[in-house]
Backbone bond lengths (Angstrom), bond angles and torsions (degrees), N, CA, C in turn:
res aa  C-N    CA-C-N  psi(-1)  N-CA   C-N-CA  omega(-1)  CA-C   N-CA-C  phi
1 X - - - 1.464 - - 1.525 109.93 -
2 X 1.321 115.73 150.78 1.454 120.01 178.98 1.522 110.17 -63.82
3 X 1.334 114.75 150.61 1.463 119.95 179.53 1.533 110.61 -67.18
4 X 1.344 117.08 -41.73 1.467 119.75 176.78 1.525 109.40 -107.37
5 X 1.306 116.03 158.36 1.465 120.70 179.62 1.528 109.34 -151.77
6 X 1.327 115.40 163.18 1.467 121.25 179.51 1.523 109.59 -92.14
7 X 1.318 115.74 134.29 1.458 120.60 175.42 1.523 107.66 -149.12
8 X 1.330 118.09 -175.45 1.464 119.46 175.59 1.524 108.66 -94.46
9 X 1.340 115.43 148.48 1.447 120.00 -175.06 1.513 113.61 -77.25
10 X 1.319 116.27 -26.96 1.455 121.13 -176.31 1.519 108.14 -159.45
11 X 1.314 117.59 -178.84 1.466 119.13 175.62 1.523 109.73 -70.22
12 X 1.317 115.77 145.95 1.466 120.54 177.94 1.514 110.41 -134.43
13 X 1.331 115.30 155.97 1.470 120.06 -179.35 1.518 109.10 -147.91
14 X 1.321 116.76 141.03 1.461 121.15 177.73 1.523 108.75 -149.91
15 X 1.326 116.42 140.79 1.475 120.82 -177.18 1.525 110.03 -135.03
16 X 1.330 115.47 148.63 1.469 121.41 174.36 1.522 108.46 -158.15
17 X 1.328 116.04 168.22 1.467 121.00 176.63 1.510 109.66 -113.55
18 X 1.327 114.92 140.72 1.463 121.67 178.82 1.526 107.30 -131.85
19 X 1.327 116.66 106.78 1.476 122.73 179.63 1.531 112.00 47.67
20 X 1.320 114.72 47.84 1.468 120.04 174.78 1.514 114.78 93.55
21 X 1.333 117.36 -25.47 1.471 119.89 177.97 1.529 109.27 -84.16
22 X 1.334 114.88 140.01 1.470 119.57 177.67 1.524 109.00 -102.69
23 X 1.315 116.38 127.31 1.467 122.64 178.55 1.526 108.91 -113.42
24 X 1.327 116.37 133.51 1.463 121.04 176.01 1.532 108.23 -129.81
25 X 1.321 116.42 117.83 1.462 121.21 176.89 1.520 109.40 -96.19
26 X 1.322 116.43 132.83 1.470 120.98 176.95 1.529 107.94 -130.59
27 X 1.329 116.23 130.78 1.468 120.45 -176.06 1.522 109.23 -131.70
28 X 1.330 116.09 150.38 1.459 120.29 -179.34 1.521 110.55 -146.71
29 X 1.346 117.07 147.16 1.462 119.56 171.02 1.525 109.07 -76.18
30 X 1.331 117.13 139.88 1.471 121.85 179.00 1.524 108.40 -136.18
31 X 1.325 116.53 163.46 1.467 118.95 -178.46 1.522 113.25 -120.77
32 X 1.346 116.45 -0.60 1.470 119.35 -179.76 1.515 108.61 -157.61
33 X 1.340 115.86 164.43 1.468 120.48 175.65 1.523 109.56 -61.09
34 X 1.333 116.89 -39.90 1.474 120.50 -179.93 1.521 110.56 -60.99
35 X 1.334 117.12 -41.28 1.464 121.02 179.67 1.530 110.30 -67.11
36 X 1.331 116.52 -38.58 1.468 120.57 178.13 1.523 110.02 -63.07
37 X 1.330 116.31 -44.40 1.466 120.17 -178.43 1.533 111.36 -68.33
38 X 1.329 116.72 -32.88 1.470 120.69 176.26 1.524 110.21 -65.12
39 X 1.334 116.86 -42.12 1.469 120.86 178.29 1.530 110.59 -62.47
40 X 1.336 116.13 -46.02 1.465 120.72 179.67 1.528 110.08 -59.33
41 X 1.322 115.86 -45.15 1.466 120.87 -179.51 1.530 110.94 -64.16
42 X 1.323 116.00 -40.67 1.477 121.14 179.81 1.532 110.69 -59.33
43 X 1.333 116.62 -48.39 1.467 120.74 -178.02 1.531 110.63 -69.25
44 X 1.328 116.59 -43.15 1.469 121.03 -179.16 1.526 110.93 -61.56
45 X 1.327 116.45 -39.58 1.468 120.64 179.36 1.521 110.59 -71.23
46 X 1.328 116.00 -43.30 1.468 120.71 -177.10 1.527 111.62 -65.08
47 X 1.334 116.28 -33.50 1.469 120.47 -177.91 1.527 110.34 -117.19
48 X 1.328 114.90 45.09 1.467 121.28 -178.14 1.532 111.76 -65.32
49 X 1.342 116.81 -17.24 1.472 120.79 179.38 1.530 111.85 -79.06
50 X 1.342 117.66 -7.71 1.473 120.70 -178.43 1.531 110.14 -72.41
51 X 1.333 115.26 159.10 1.468 120.10 177.20 1.522 110.59 -69.75
52 X 1.332 115.95 -40.86 1.473 121.36 179.37 1.524 109.67 -144.42
53 X 1.325 116.03 144.50 1.466 123.09 168.93 1.520 106.53 -126.33
54 X 1.314 116.42 102.74 1.471 121.55 -172.67 1.532 109.98 -98.06
55 X 1.361 116.93 115.77 1.462 120.37 -177.23 1.533 113.14 -99.49
56 X 1.329 114.32 155.78 1.470 121.07 169.43 1.518 107.44 -157.23
57 X 1.326 116.11 148.85 1.461 118.76 172.38 1.515 110.89 -153.10
58 X 1.343 114.72 158.52 1.467 123.30 172.81 1.522 106.11 -132.71
59 X 1.321 116.66 120.51 1.464 121.15 -175.62 1.521 109.63 -127.00
60 X 1.345 115.27 135.37 1.461 121.36 178.77 1.526 110.07 -74.22
61 X 1.323 115.73 97.28 1.458 120.31 166.23 1.520 103.69 -126.00
62 X 1.290 118.08 -171.71 1.462 119.23 178.90 1.525 107.84 -116.74
63 X 1.323 121.44 102.71 1.464 127.02 0.82 1.536 111.67 -80.53
64 X 1.345 115.42 176.52 1.465 122.23 177.90 1.531 109.14 -56.64
65 X 1.325 116.59 133.47 1.470 121.25 -178.87 1.519 109.42 -101.85
66 X 1.338 116.33 123.62 1.469 121.82 178.51 1.523 109.27 -121.53
67 X 1.331 115.28 142.74 1.460 119.32 -178.45 1.528 109.76 -148.91
68 X 1.331 115.99 142.69 1.469 120.41 169.68 1.523 108.14 -155.18
69 X 1.337 114.94 161.46 1.459 120.85 -177.19 1.523 108.09 -149.71
70 X 1.344 117.27 139.74 1.473 120.41 -179.19 1.537 112.94 -78.95
71 X 1.320 118.13 -14.79 1.470 122.89 -179.66 1.528 112.86 45.52
72 X 1.334 114.95 48.65 1.464 119.04 173.28 1.519 115.06 90.67
73 X 1.325 118.19 -9.65 1.467 120.29 174.60 1.540 108.07 -74.71
74 X 1.342 117.97 161.14 1.472 119.27 178.29 1.528 111.28 -54.11
75 X 1.332 116.78 142.29 1.470 122.66 -175.98 1.518 112.76 -48.49
76 X 1.330 116.32 127.92 1.461 121.64 175.58 1.514 115.15 79.85
77 X 1.347 117.99 -0.74 1.469 119.73 -175.04 1.521 113.05 -91.26
78 X 1.350 117.57 -12.07 1.467 119.11 -170.81 1.534 112.29 -133.17
79 X 1.349 116.58 -63.16 1.461 120.39 -175.98 1.518 113.04 -60.44
80 X 1.348 116.15 -46.56 1.473 119.97 -176.75 1.531 111.61 -64.75
81 X 1.362 118.58 -48.74 1.472 117.37 178.03 1.527 113.05 -62.36
82 X 1.334 116.64 -31.59 1.467 120.79 178.03 1.528 109.91 -64.81
83 X 1.334 116.81 -47.75 1.460 122.12 178.71 1.532 111.32 -66.85
84 X 1.338 116.46 -37.39 1.466 120.91 -177.42 1.523 111.84 -59.14
85 X 1.339 117.46 -37.16 1.467 119.94 178.32 1.528 109.66 -63.05
86 X 1.330 117.26 -43.14 1.475 120.54 178.40 1.530 110.40 -61.18
87 X 1.346 116.25 -39.23 1.470 120.73 179.62 1.532 110.72 -67.49
88 X 1.339 116.16 -45.46 1.471 120.03 -178.37 1.521 111.62 -63.77
89 X 1.321 115.32 -36.63 1.469 120.17 179.21 1.538 111.13 -80.16
90 X 1.344 116.31 -4.24 1.480 122.66 -178.72 1.522 111.21 55.91
91 X 1.339 115.65 42.00 1.465 120.44 -179.64 1.522 110.14 -92.51
92 X 1.313 115.66 137.89 1.466 121.37 177.22 1.519 108.90 -129.69
93 X 1.330 115.81 160.06 1.465 122.02 -175.85 1.529 110.46 55.03
94 X 1.327 114.56 49.51 1.468 121.39 176.32 1.524 109.20 -134.40
95 X 1.339 114.45 149.24 1.470 121.44 173.20 1.515 107.46 -131.32
96 X 1.322 115.76 142.51 1.462 120.44 -178.99 1.521 109.52 -137.37
97 X 1.315 115.79 145.95 1.473 121.47 171.43 1.518 107.09 -133.03
98 X 1.339 115.97 126.58 1.463 119.90 174.34 1.523 107.55 -104.66
99 X 1.331 114.80 120.16 1.462 121.93 -178.85 1.530 108.18 -97.28
100 X 1.337 115.66 133.30 1.467 119.23 179.08 1.523 109.96 -125.20
101 X 1.319 114.63 130.08 1.467 121.59 170.21 1.525 106.65 -105.92
102 X 1.320 116.38 115.29 1.466 121.88 -174.36 1.524 110.49 -67.84
103 X 1.341 114.59 134.39 1.469 118.84 -176.02 1.509 115.50 -107.60
104 X 1.343 117.09 8.83 1.466 118.43 174.71 1.520 114.67 101.92
105 X 1.324 117.88 -13.28 1.471 120.62 179.60 1.528 109.09 -114.70
106 X 1.334 116.86 126.07 1.469 120.14 177.00 1.528 109.35 -71.82
107 X 1.310 116.14 135.10 1.470 120.56 -177.40 1.524 112.14 -96.04
108 X 1.341 117.61 -12.63 1.461 120.15 -175.40 1.516 110.25 76.09
109 X 1.310 115.73 162.34 1.472 120.40 -175.31 1.526 111.26 -59.91
110 X 1.337 117.21 -45.24 1.472 120.81 -179.35 1.520 111.74 -63.51
111 X 1.327 116.11 -43.66 1.471 120.65 179.68 1.519 111.53 -64.11
112 X 1.330 115.83 -40.53 1.467 119.96 178.37 1.525 110.43 -64.61
113 X 1.335 116.00 -46.80 1.469 120.41 -178.61 1.528 110.48 -57.50
114 X 1.343 116.66 -43.02 1.478 120.09 179.86 1.525 110.77 -66.16
115 X 1.333 116.58 -41.19 1.467 120.19 -177.73 1.529 111.12 -67.42
116 X 1.330 117.66 -43.53 1.469 120.09 179.16 1.530 110.95 -64.96
117 X 1.336 116.10 -41.35 1.464 119.44 178.48 1.529 110.76 -63.43
118 X 1.335 116.36 -41.78 1.473 120.52 179.91 1.532 110.02 -62.59
119 X 1.331 117.37 -40.46 1.471 121.12 -179.51 1.530 110.85 -61.15
120 X 1.343 116.21 -40.05 1.473 119.61 179.67 1.520 110.13 -70.18
121 X 1.348 116.53 -46.23 1.476 120.46 -178.64 1.523 111.09 -56.97
122 X 1.344 116.51 -45.58 1.468 119.11 -176.36 1.529 110.98 -72.04
123 X 1.327 117.59 -31.22 1.474 120.19 175.82 1.531 110.01 -67.97
124 X 1.335 116.53 -39.09 1.474 121.12 177.11 1.533 109.53 -61.93
125 X 1.334 116.14 -44.21 1.474 120.18 178.86 1.528 110.64 -61.20
126 X 1.336 116.46 -39.84 1.464 120.62 -179.68 1.533 110.81 -65.49
127 X 1.322 115.91 -39.80 1.478 120.18 -177.73 1.523 111.84 -75.87
128 X 1.327 116.39 -36.59 1.469 120.69 -177.00 1.518 111.15 85.78
129 X 1.329 116.00 135.31 1.470 121.77 -179.23 1.519 109.71 -92.81
130 X 1.327 116.21 136.41 1.468 121.38 178.16 1.526 109.40 -131.19
131 X 1.336 114.57 158.37 1.463 120.53 170.85 1.525 106.69 -89.01
132 X 1.306 117.10 130.21 1.460 119.71 -179.62 1.516 110.14 -127.17
133 X 1.327 115.32 165.56 1.460 121.62 176.08 1.510 107.81 -117.32
134 X 1.328 118.12 151.05 1.459 119.87 177.82 1.528 110.44 -59.73
135 X 1.322 115.54 134.19 1.461 121.51 177.60 1.520 109.62 -120.41
136 X 1.307 115.44 159.45 1.461 119.87 169.65 1.520 108.00 -136.71
137 X 1.326 115.53 161.03 1.464 120.23 179.34 1.517 108.76 -111.50
138 X 1.338 115.45 129.23 1.467 120.05 177.02 1.521 108.91 -122.13
139 X 1.317 115.39 149.86 1.460 121.14 178.15 1.529 108.25 -110.75
140 X 1.322 115.25 125.01 1.469 121.75 -179.64 1.522 107.84 -112.88
141 X 1.338 117.29 123.87 1.462 120.59 177.70 1.522 109.57 -118.50
142 X 1.340 114.90 132.73 1.465 120.29 -179.43 1.527 109.72 -142.65
143 X 1.322 115.03 164.52 1.465 120.06 171.42 1.536 108.21 -73.00
144 X 1.334 115.56 161.61 1.464 120.22 -178.54 1.533 112.15 -56.27
145 X 1.339 116.55 -35.40 1.472 119.90 -178.13 1.528 112.36 -59.12
146 X 1.348 116.45 -32.14 1.469 120.28 -177.39 1.532 112.91 -94.58
147 X 1.329 117.42 -5.75 1.475 119.61 -169.70 1.529 112.77 -66.10
148 X 1.360 117.47 -36.90 1.463 119.95 179.63 1.519 111.49 -66.02
149 X 1.328 115.13 -39.50 1.462 121.87 178.55 1.535 110.49 -62.41
150 X 1.340 115.63 -47.79 1.472 120.90 -179.20 1.526 110.17 -63.61
151 X 1.339 116.93 -45.07 1.468 120.52 179.02 1.536 110.37 -58.29
152 X 1.318 116.69 -42.08 1.466 121.22 179.62 1.525 111.92 -61.27
153 X 1.330 116.40 -42.48 1.476 120.81 179.20 1.528 109.99 -65.00
154 X 1.346 116.99 -44.30 1.472 120.73 -179.25 1.526 110.79 -63.56
155 X 1.330 116.12 -40.33 1.477 119.35 179.35 1.530 110.74 -66.99
156 X 1.336 116.88 -39.20 1.470 119.15 -179.44 1.528 110.95 -71.06
157 X 1.346 116.57 -26.71 1.475 120.20 178.58 1.529 111.59 -80.81
158 X 1.355 116.32 -7.78 1.475 122.47 178.68 1.531 112.10 56.46
159 X 1.336 115.56 42.53 1.467 119.60 175.52 1.532 108.60 -103.59
160 X 1.345 115.23 157.29 1.469 119.43 176.92 1.526 108.23 -78.93
161 X 1.326 116.38 136.87 1.467 117.75 175.61 1.531 110.48 -154.02
162 X 1.332 114.33 157.32 1.466 121.56 172.87 1.518 106.75 -124.08
163 X 1.332 116.31 141.56 1.469 120.58 179.66 1.528 110.08 -108.88
164 X 1.327 115.63 144.17 1.477 121.59 177.54 1.528 107.70 -130.47
165 X 1.324 116.37 127.87 1.466 120.60 -176.46 1.524 110.16 -108.32
166 X 1.328 116.21 103.68 1.462 121.89 175.64 1.536 107.10 -120.57
167 X 1.339 116.77 -135.91 1.475 118.80 175.17 1.520 110.00 -63.23
168 X 1.348 114.28 -35.86 1.464 120.45 171.63 1.525 106.52 -122.08
169 X 1.317 116.21 173.78 1.464 120.12 179.04 1.525 108.57 -100.13
170 X 1.321 115.83 127.59 1.468 120.68 179.33 1.524 110.56 -112.84
171 X 1.323 115.88 133.60 1.468 121.11 176.18 1.524 107.84 -116.30
172 X 1.331 115.96 125.92 1.468 120.44 174.77 1.529 105.90 -100.60
173 X 1.327 116.00 114.44 1.470 120.73 -167.53 1.526 110.33 -117.37
174 X 1.341 115.91 131.29 1.466 120.88 174.92 1.522 106.95 -103.99
175 X 1.325 115.33 116.49 1.468 119.76 -171.97 1.534 109.81 -131.49
176 X 1.342 118.09 141.72 1.461 119.03 174.06 1.535 109.67 -56.35
177 X 1.317 116.56 132.98 1.469 121.54 -176.13 1.528 111.70 -52.77
178 X 1.324 116.68 -38.90 1.468 120.56 -177.60 1.533 112.13 -66.17
179 X 1.335 117.45 -21.68 1.468 120.68 -177.50 1.523 112.98 -103.80
180 X 1.326 115.78 -2.35 1.469 120.18 -171.67 1.533 112.94 -64.30
181 X 1.335 117.85 -43.62 1.478 120.07 -178.48 1.531 110.99 -63.97
182 X 1.334 115.29 -40.54 1.467 120.12 -179.74 1.534 110.60 -63.55
183 X 1.342 115.94 -42.06 1.469 120.00 -179.91 1.535 110.37 -65.62
184 X 1.326 117.09 -42.17 1.473 120.77 176.88 1.537 110.52 -57.24
185 X 1.347 115.21 -46.16 1.475 119.68 -178.98 1.528 111.01 -60.81
186 X 1.343 115.85 -42.66 1.475 119.87 -179.66 1.533 110.77 -63.21
187 X 1.345 116.38 -43.41 1.473 120.25 -178.24 1.532 111.11 -66.65
188 X 1.323 116.20 -42.41 1.471 119.84 -179.74 1.527 110.82 -67.42
189 X 1.324 116.09 -39.80 1.462 120.35 179.79 1.535 110.31 -65.48
190 X 1.336 115.80 -45.06 1.473 120.15 -176.92 1.526 112.13 -65.47
191 X 1.357 116.00 -32.08 1.477 119.24 -177.48 1.528 111.37 -101.09
192 X 1.321 116.97 12.47 1.479 121.84 -177.26 1.525 111.55 51.96
193 X 1.334 115.21 40.51 1.470 120.75 176.04 1.515 114.94 80.62
194 X 1.337 117.78 5.50 1.470 119.40 -176.66 1.528 113.35 -79.47
195 X 1.328 117.99 -19.43 1.473 120.29 -178.68 1.532 110.31 -73.33
196 X 1.325 115.18 134.60 1.478 120.35 172.56 1.530 106.70 -94.35
197 X 1.331 116.50 121.19 1.465 120.42 -176.72 1.523 108.80 -124.12
198 X 1.332 115.30 122.00 1.474 120.87 179.60 1.518 109.92 -131.94
199 X 1.335 115.32 149.63 1.472 119.34 172.48 1.527 107.82 -71.45
200 X 1.315 116.44 139.31 1.464 121.13 178.90 1.518 107.90 -82.02
201 X 1.325 116.38 125.07 1.473 119.76 -178.88 1.519 109.73 -80.01
C-alpha cells in the first residue's frame, strides 16, 4: 500500500431536499473496520427515526476493505452509489452514512442513486480532503520516575498522546507507522528498557 493516502480531515455533514425527501450525508475519518462500524452504528442509532440510514466505508487493511448496504432501498440504488463516490474520490479510512427521511414521492432508482451520491459528495466537501500517512496507536507504561522523560520524548517527537496517571503512568500514543520503531527504540533506550510498550488493539 502507498505510504500516503487520501482521506477526510475531519467529520463532515451536508443536507438537502429532493422532491420532499430529506437527505443528510455524514462522513468521518476512521482508522480501522471496527471504528468504521462504530461510526455507522452511532449514526444509525442517533437517527433511528429516519426511513433509511445507508452506510459505506473504505478502510486500509490488507487487502482494502470496502462495504456498503442499501438499508431497504431498491437494490443498487443507495449503497453502491454511496461507495462509488468514495472510490472515485480515492478516499480511504473513511466511513459515511446517508440518512434519508422519505417525503412521499418515489424518486426511482436513478433519482435515488443521484441523491445518495450527491449527499456523499457534499459531505466530503464539508469535511475537506487531506493527504494522510498510516498511523498506529501504542501504549507506553512507566513508573512515575520515568514519566517526565517519556513525556519529553513524546513532545519532542511531535506525536499525539494522552497520559493516564494510575499506579503507573500510561501514555496512549498515536504515531506514524513509519516512525513507530524509531520511537520505541528511543523510549526503551532512555528508560534503560524499563518502559512497557504494546500495540493498542
